[in-house]
N, C-alpha and C positions, 0 to 999 in steps of 0.2 A: 264369564259372560262379557260380550263386547261393550266397552264403555265409550260413549260419544265424547269426543274432544273438540271443543270449539276453537275458533281462530285465536282468541286472546290467550288461551292456555298454551297453544302451540307457540305463539309469539313469546310468551313468558319463558318457555323451555328453551327457545332459540336464543333469547337474550341472556339467559343463565349460562348457556353453552359458550357464547362469545365472551362473557365476563370471566368464566373459568379459564378460557384460553388466553385472555389478556393477562390474567394473574400469573398463569404459567409462564407467559412470555417475560413478564417482569422478573419472576424468580430466576429464570434462565439468564436474564441480563445481569442480575446481581451476582450470580455464580460466575459469569464470564468476567465481570469487572473485578471481583475479588481474586479470581485466579490470575487475571492479568497483572494486578498489583503485586501479588505474590511472585509472579514470574519475573517482573522487573527487579524486585528486591533480590530474588535468588540469582538473577543474572549478575548483579553487582557483587554479591557474595562469591559467586563462582569466579569472577574476575580477580577478586582479592586472593582467593585460594590459588589460582594459577600463578599470580605474582609471587606468592609465598613459596610455591613449588620451585619456581625458577630461582628464587633467592637461596633456598635450602640446598638445591642441587649445586649451585655455584659454591656455596660454603662447603658442601660435602666433597666436591672435587678438589678444592684447596686443601682440605684436611687429609684427603687421601694421598695427595702429593707429599704433604708434610709427614704423614705416617710412614710412607715408603722410605723417605729420607731418614727418619728417626730409626727405622728398623735396620737400615744399612749401617747407620752410625752405631747402633747397639751391637750388631754383628761384628763390626770392626773392633769395637772396644772389648767385647767379650772374647774375641780371638787373640787379643794381645794384652793379657793381664800384666805382663812385666812393663809395658809402656804406659799404662794408665793407673791412676790411683783408684782405690776402692770407692771413693766419693764420686769420681767421674763416671765409673761404671754404674753406680747407683742412680745418678742423675740421668744418665742415658736411658736406663730402664724405665724410670718414672716418666720421663718425657714421652717415650714411645708408648707406654701404657696409657698415659693421659690422652694422647692424641687418638689412640685406638678407641678409647671410651667416647671421646667427642665425635669421632667418625660414626660409631655405632648409634649414638644419639641422633646425629644428623640424618642417617639413613632411616632410622625409625620414624623420625619426624616427617621425612619425605614420604614414607609409606602411608602414614596417617593422613597427610594432605592429599595424596593420590586417592585414597579410599573415600575421603570427603568429596573430592572432585567428582569421582565416579557416581557417588550417591546424589550429588547435586544435579549432575547431568541427567540421571534417571528421573529425578523429581521434576526437573524442567521439562523433560519430554512428556511426563504425565500431565503436567499443568497445561502444556501446549495442546495436548490432545483434548483436555477438558474444555479449553477455550474454543477450540475449533468445533467440538461437538455441541457446545452451548450455542455458538453462533449459528451453526447449521440448524439446530432445533428452533431457534428464534426465527430464522429465515423461513423454515417450513411452516411454522405457526402463522407467520405473516401472510404467506401465500394462501394458506387454508382460510384464514379469516377474511382476507380480501376477496377470495373466491366466493365464500359464503355470503359476503355482504354486497356483492355486485350483481347487476343484472346484465347478462350477456346476450339477451335476445337480439338486440339491434346489431351487436357485433357479428353474430353468427349469420344474420341475414345479409350482411355486407360482403361476405365471401362467396365466390363462385366455385372455388375448388373444394371438393368434399374432404380431401385429406387435411386441409387447413382448418376446417370447421371443428375437428375433433379435439385439437390441442392448442389452438391459437390463443384462446382465452387464458389458459394456464401459462403459456409461454410469455404472454404480455406481462402477467403478474411476476413471473420469475425474473424477467428482465428488469422490471421496476425494483424488485427486491435486491437484485445484484447491484443495480446502480446505487440504491440506498446504502448497501453494505460498503461499496467502494467509497462513497461519499463520507460515510461515518469513519472509515479507516483513514481517509485523507485528512479529515478534521482532527482525528485523534493523534495522528503522527505529525501533523503540522501545527496549526494554531493552538490546539489543546496543550501540546508539549511545550510550546513557546510560552503560553500563559503560566504553566507550572514553573518554568524557568524564571519568569518574571517575579513570581512570588518568592522563589529562593533568592534571587538577586536582591530583592527589596529587603529581605532579612539581612543579607550580607552588607547592604549599604548602611543600615542602622548600626550594625556592629562596627563597621569601618568608621562611621562618624564618631561613635563613642570612644573607640580605641585609638584612632589615628587623626581625628580632626576633620574639618570640612573639606579641605582640598582633595584628599584621596576619595572622599565620599562623592564629590562632584564628578570626578573622573568615572566612578562607577555608575553615576546617574546618566552620563553621556552614553556609556555602553548599554545601559538599560533602555534608553530611548531608541537606540538603533535596533535593539531586539524587538521592541514594540512596533517599530516601523516595519520591520520585516514580517512580523505576525499580521499586521494590517494588510500588507501586500498579499500575503497568502490567502487571507479571508476574501479580499477583493477578487483574487483569481478564481477561487471556488465559486463565488457568487456569479462571476462572469461566465464560467462554464455552465452554470445552471440557467442563466438567462442574461444574454448580453444586452445590457441597458442601452448601449449605443445604437442597437438595431432600430429602436423606436425613434431616436433623436436624429441620427446621422444617416441611416439607411444601410443597405446591404453591403456595398463595396467598401466603405470605410471600416465597417465592423469586421468584415472578412480580413482586410489588411491587418487590423489590430490583432485579430485572433491568430493569424498565421505568424506574425512577429512574436507574439507571446509564446506560441507553441514552439517556435524555433529556439527561443531563449531557454525554455524548459527541457529541450531535447538537443543538447550539444552533440555535434557530429552528424546531425540531420539538416540538410539544406532544403528550405522551403521557399518557393517563389510564387508570386501572384501577378496575373496580368488581366486587365479589363480592357476590352476593345469595343468600340462603338459608343453610341450615346447612351449613357446610363439613365435609368428612370426608376422612380419609386413604384413598388408593387404593393398590393394589399399586405397587411401585417402577417396574415397566415401564410402567404406565399413567401415572403422574405424569411420568416422563421423556418419554414420547411426547407428552403434552399440552404440556409445557414446550417441547419442540422444535417442535411445531406452531405455538405462539404466537411463538416466537423466529424461525422461518422466515417467518411472516406479517409480522412487524414489519420484519425485514430486507428483505424484498421491497418492502414499502411505501416504505421509505426509499430503498433503492438503485435500484429500478426505477420505482416509482410517484412518486418525488419528493414524497411526502406531507409536509404540514406539521402535520396533525392526525391522530392515530391513537388510537382508542378500543378498549380490551380489556374485554369484559364476560363474567363467568362467572355462570351461574345454576345453583344446586344444587337439583335437583328430587328427587322421591321415588325414581325408578328410573334416572335418568340425569343427567348434567351437560351443560349447553350452554355452548359458548364461541363468542363472536362477536368477530371482529377487523375493524374498519371503518376506512377512511381516506379522505381527500379528495384522493388522488393522481390521476395521469393515467388510471388504469384501463387496460383492454386489451380487445381483441376476443376473446371467449371461443372463437369458432369457429376462430380461428387459433392462439392461444397455448395453449389448454388441453391439446391433444394433443401440443404440441411442447416445453413447458416441463418440464425434468427436475425442477425444484423442485416443481411442482404434482403431477407423477406420483409423486414421492417422498412427498409429503404424503398422497396418496391411498393409497399402499401402507402407510404408517405407520398411517393410520386404519383400514385394513382388518384389520391385525394385531390390533387391539384391538376388532374387531367394531363399529366406530362408523360414523357417516354423515358425509359431507363435502359441503357445498353452496357453490358459488361464484356470486356475483352481481357482475358487473363490466361496464362499458361505457366506451368511450373518452371521456375527459374527465369522467367522472362518479364516479371513485373505485372502490373495491373493498370488498366485504363477504365475509368468509370465515366460514362457520358450521360448527362441529364438534359432534357429539352423541355422547357416550360413555356406554354403559349401565353401571350399577353391578354388577349381578348377575354379569356375565361376569368381573369383576375379583376376585371373592371367592375 
């Protein structure tokens, strides 16, 4: 018989579902972290095994040369009984036999190390698959939870193209999760690793002070300070990528100059230039943020996807609008294929539409890319 379910009960079921998904996400995260820790430890062990293999091979090769020489000596002695004493013959035999035993032991040890290496490589591959699988499941859970927790009615009404209505909401969340994943890895591989090294170095400083005195310890402290300074720089760079604080204080042009200089520093081999022509002016915060993100995305795409080595950013301040042109010498792309499939380009188009601007793409395979943005002033007043 049909049972009536009220709104509170449905909300309770919904909250319970989200709670279970959140717990599952935490469980997957723990599995991922444990696997990652085991992976790092096993990598160190594998490196030690590889060094041992190299050492035992070198030892085995030397023993093989000595064994061949001892066998030649034994054959020479054994073939000339009249020229050598019985003691000399016996010593030659013992030397040859002892070297052969050492060689067999070295080759057996090499075989054992090789087997251990192969086993470690298999286990590392399994751990890597576990880490990737756990991260993928966490990512999928995040997307599902965000989708369940969000209201996309307003978003759907904002789109005119029917094909975008179907999947744009999910693609927004997927892009957000990919960005979070990128950011988490950047923090893990940068500041987090540096902080772990700081802890190790602090232990080393204590031991150095106890065993060698204050002067060597002070040298270690100087090195530690440099490491902390580098970690702080990394943290500031990550924060800057998230939200350039100079944008609010200094404005668009100085912030873009700083961003381009920083990007050039982190991408050696890529030449980036910036030019601003005309009388600069401050725009509303939302406009300056949108322009900054458009330029940031354009440069990022040129480096990451276009493999560009030269990127030019030009801003022209006119009477009623500002023009921004980002050009590169990268690989380019087929606009008929990529334009409607690239979420990055779709996102840029949606961002420019929000500030009532125009967006033009000019790109061909092997001929680089030119992105042109035009933003009117009067709409930002």
